[in-house]
C-alpha positions as CSV (number, residue, x, y, z in Angstrom):
1,M,10.4,-27.6,14.5
2,N,7.5,-25.3,14.8
3,T,5.9,-24.4,11.4
4,N,4.8,-21.0,12.4
5,Y,6.5,-18.3,10.4
6,L,6.8,-14.7,11.5
7,I,6.7,-12.3,8.5
8,P,8.1,-8.8,9.3
9,A,5.9,-5.9,8.7
10,N,8.4,-4.2,6.3
11,S,8.9,-7.2,4.1
12,K,7.1,-5.7,1.2
13,K,8.9,-2.4,1.4
14,S,12.3,-4.2,1.2
15,Q,11.3,-5.2,-2.4
16,L,10.7,-1.6,-3.4
17,Y,13.3,1.0,-4.6
18,L,13.8,3.6,-1.8
19,S,11.0,1.7,0.1
20,L,8.4,3.5,-2.1
21,F,8.7,2.7,-5.8
22,T,8.4,-0.3,-8.0
23,G,10.1,-0.6,-11.4
24,P,7.1,0.6,-13.4
25,D,6.7,3.5,-11.0
26,L,10.3,4.7,-11.5
27,L,9.8,4.2,-15.3
28,V,6.7,6.5,-15.3
29,L,8.4,9.1,-13.2
30,L,11.6,9.0,-15.2
31,I,9.7,9.3,-18.5
32,G,7.7,12.2,-17.2
33,I,10.7,14.1,-16.0
34,V,12.7,13.5,-19.2
35,I,9.8,14.8,-21.3
36,S,9.5,17.9,-19.2
37,V,13.2,18.6,-19.3
38,V,13.4,18.2,-23.1
39,L,10.4,20.5,-23.5
40,L,11.9,23.1,-21.2
41,L,15.2,23.0,-23.1
42,V,13.5,23.2,-26.5
43,Y,11.1,26.0,-25.7
44,Q,12.9,28.6,-23.5
45,D,10.5,31.2,-22.3
46,N,10.3,33.1,-19.0
47,N,6.4,33.1,-18.8
48,L,5.3,31.3,-15.7
49,L,2.2,29.7,-17.3
50,V,4.3,28.3,-20.2
51,L,6.8,26.9,-17.7
52,I,4.1,25.2,-15.7
53,G,2.6,23.9,-18.9
54,L,5.9,22.5,-20.1
55,A,6.6,20.9,-16.7
56,S,3.1,19.3,-16.6
57,P,4.4,15.8,-17.7
58,A,6.7,15.7,-14.7
59,L,3.9,17.0,-12.4
60,I,1.5,14.3,-13.7
61,A,4.1,11.6,-13.3
62,V,4.8,12.7,-9.7
63,F,1.0,12.7,-9.0
64,L,0.7,9.2,-10.3
65,V,3.4,7.7,-8.2
66,L,2.4,9.7,-5.0
67,P,1.8,7.1,-2.2
68,I,-1.6,7.1,-0.7
69,P,-3.1,5.2,2.2
70,N,-4.7,1.7,1.6
71,Y,-3.1,1.6,-1.9
72,H,0.4,1.6,-3.2
73,N,0.0,4.9,-5.1
74,V,-2.5,6.9,-7.2
75,M,-1.7,4.8,-10.3
76,T,-2.7,1.6,-8.5
77,L,-5.9,3.3,-7.3
78,I,-6.9,4.4,-10.8
79,G,-6.1,0.9,-12.1
80,N,-8.3,-0.7,-9.4
81,V,-11.2,1.7,-10.1
82,N,-10.9,1.1,-13.8
83,K,-10.9,-2.7,-13.3
84,F,-14.0,-2.4,-11.0
85,Y,-16.0,-0.5,-13.5
86,T,-14.9,-2.3,-16.7
87,N,-14.9,-6.0,-15.6
88,R,-17.9,-8.2,-15.0
89,R,-18.7,-8.8,-11.4
90,K,-20.3,-11.9,-10.1
91,Y,-21.9,-11.7,-6.7
92,V,-22.5,-15.1,-5.1
93,W,-24.9,-14.9,-2.1
94,K,-24.6,-17.8,0.3
95,G,-26.0,-16.1,3.4
96,W,-28.1,-17.2,6.2
97,C,-31.4,-16.5,4.3
98,A,-30.6,-18.9,1.4
99,C,-33.0,-21.7,0.9
100,Y,-31.4,-25.2,0.8
101,G,-33.3,-28.5,0.5
102,D,-36.8,-29.0,1.7
103,N,-38.9,-25.9,2.4
104,R,-40.6,-27.4,5.4
105,E,-37.3,-27.9,7.2
106,N,-36.3,-24.4,6.4
107,E,-39.6,-23.0,7.6
108,Q,-39.2,-24.9,10.9
109,R,-35.7,-23.4,11.4
110,G,-37.0,-19.9,10.7
111,V,-35.2,-19.5,7.4
112,S,-37.0,-17.2,5.0
113,R,-37.8,-18.2,1.4
114,F,-36.6,-14.9,0.0
Protein backbone atom coordinates (compact mmCIF):
# COMPACT_ATOMS: atom_id res chain seq x y z
CA MET A 1 0.00 0.00 0.00
CA ASN A 2 1.18 3.49 -0.77
CA THR A 3 2.42 5.37 2.33
CA ASN A 4 1.39 8.80 1.10
CA TYR A 5 -1.34 10.34 3.22
CA LEU A 6 -3.65 13.09 2.13
CA ILE A 7 -4.56 15.45 4.96
CA PRO A 8 -7.67 17.50 4.27
CA ALA A 9 -7.34 21.28 4.45
CA ASN A 10 -10.03 21.58 7.12
CA SER A 11 -8.62 18.96 9.51
CA LYS A 12 -7.59 21.58 12.07
CA LYS A 13 -10.98 23.29 11.98
CA SER A 14 -12.72 20.03 12.78
CA GLN A 15 -10.99 20.06 16.19
CA LEU A 16 -12.38 23.53 17.02
CA TYR A 17 -15.76 24.46 18.46
CA LEU A 18 -17.91 26.07 15.75
CA SER A 19 -14.78 25.77 13.54
CA LEU A 20 -13.37 28.91 15.24
CA PHE A 21 -12.77 28.48 18.97
CA THR A 22 -10.60 26.33 21.20
CA GLY A 23 -11.52 25.51 24.78
CA PRO A 24 -9.48 28.38 26.29
CA ASP A 25 -10.98 30.79 23.73
CA LEU A 26 -14.49 29.89 24.80
CA LEU A 27 -13.50 30.15 28.45
CA VAL A 28 -12.11 33.68 27.98
CA LEU A 29 -15.18 34.72 26.01
CA LEU A 30 -17.58 33.21 28.54
CA ILE A 31 -15.83 34.81 31.52
CA GLY A 32 -15.81 38.23 29.82
CA ILE A 33 -19.51 38.02 28.98
CA VAL A 34 -20.47 36.79 32.47
CA ILE A 35 -18.53 39.63 34.14
CA SER A 36 -20.19 42.20 31.87
CA VAL A 37 -23.69 40.81 32.48
CA VAL A 38 -23.15 40.80 36.25
CA LEU A 39 -21.85 44.38 36.16
CA LEU A 40 -24.79 45.51 34.02
CA LEU A 41 -27.26 43.84 36.40
CA VAL A 42 -25.67 45.29 39.53
CA TYR A 43 -25.20 48.83 38.26
CA GLN A 44 -28.33 49.83 36.37
CA ASP A 45 -27.87 53.17 34.67
CA ASN A 46 -29.10 54.55 31.36
CA ASN A 47 -25.97 56.58 30.62
CA LEU A 48 -24.38 55.33 27.39
CA LEU A 49 -20.77 55.80 28.56
CA VAL A 50 -21.45 53.84 31.75
CA LEU A 51 -23.04 51.02 29.75
CA ILE A 52 -20.05 50.88 27.41
CA GLY A 53 -17.70 50.88 30.41
CA LEU A 54 -19.58 48.06 32.10
CA ALA A 55 -19.67 46.06 28.87
CA SER A 56 -15.92 46.49 28.33
CA PRO A 57 -14.95 43.03 29.73
CA ALA A 58 -17.13 41.41 27.05
CA LEU A 59 -15.77 43.74 24.36
CA ILE A 60 -12.18 42.93 25.36
CA ALA A 61 -12.93 39.19 25.38
CA VAL A 62 -14.51 39.40 21.92
CA PHE A 63 -11.46 41.33 20.67
CA LEU A 64 -9.10 38.67 22.06
CA VAL A 65 -10.85 35.74 20.37
CA LEU A 66 -11.37 37.59 17.08
CA PRO A 67 -9.83 35.49 14.27
CA ILE A 68 -7.11 37.18 12.22
CA PRO A 69 -5.10 36.01 9.18
CA ASN A 70 -1.89 33.99 9.73
CA TYR A 71 -2.72 33.46 13.42
CA HIS A 72 -5.54 31.69 15.22
CA ASN A 73 -6.76 34.85 16.95
CA VAL A 74 -5.55 38.08 18.57
CA MET A 75 -4.75 36.26 21.83
CA THR A 76 -2.36 33.94 19.95
CA LEU A 77 -0.71 36.92 18.22
CA ILE A 78 -0.17 38.70 21.54
CA GLY A 79 1.28 35.52 23.04
CA ASN A 80 3.69 35.07 20.12
CA VAL A 81 4.83 38.70 20.25
CA ASN A 82 5.36 38.40 24.01
CA LYS A 83 7.33 35.17 23.57
CA PHE A 84 9.48 36.79 20.87
CA TYR A 85 10.44 39.77 23.01
CA THR A 86 10.86 37.98 26.35
CA ASN A 87 12.66 34.75 25.38
CA ARG A 88 16.29 34.49 24.46
CA ARG A 89 16.92 34.05 20.79
CA LYS A 90 19.83 32.11 19.34
CA TYR A 91 20.67 32.82 15.72
CA VAL A 92 22.82 30.14 14.14
CA TRP A 93 24.38 31.17 10.86
CA LYS A 94 25.39 28.39 8.53
CA GLY A 95 25.31 30.25 5.27
CA TRP A 96 27.43 30.15 2.19
CA CYS A 97 29.97 32.65 3.57
CA ALA A 98 30.87 30.56 6.65
CA CYS A 99 34.50 29.53 6.89
CA TYR A 100 35.08 25.81 7.32
CA GLY A 101 38.44 24.02 7.41
CA ASP A 102 41.58 25.33 5.74
CA ASN A 103 41.49 28.98 4.65
CA ARG A 104 43.44 28.30 1.41
CA GLU A 105 40.76 25.91 0.20
CA ASN A 106 38.05 28.43 1.00
CA GLU A 107 39.89 31.26 -0.76
CA GLN A 108 40.30 29.10 -3.85
CA ARG A 109 36.55 28.42 -3.88
CA GLY A 110 35.82 32.13 -3.46
CA VAL A 111 34.42 31.86 0.06
CA SER A 112 34.97 35.01 2.07
CA ARG A 113 36.52 34.95 5.52
CA PHE A 114 33.91 37.24 7.02
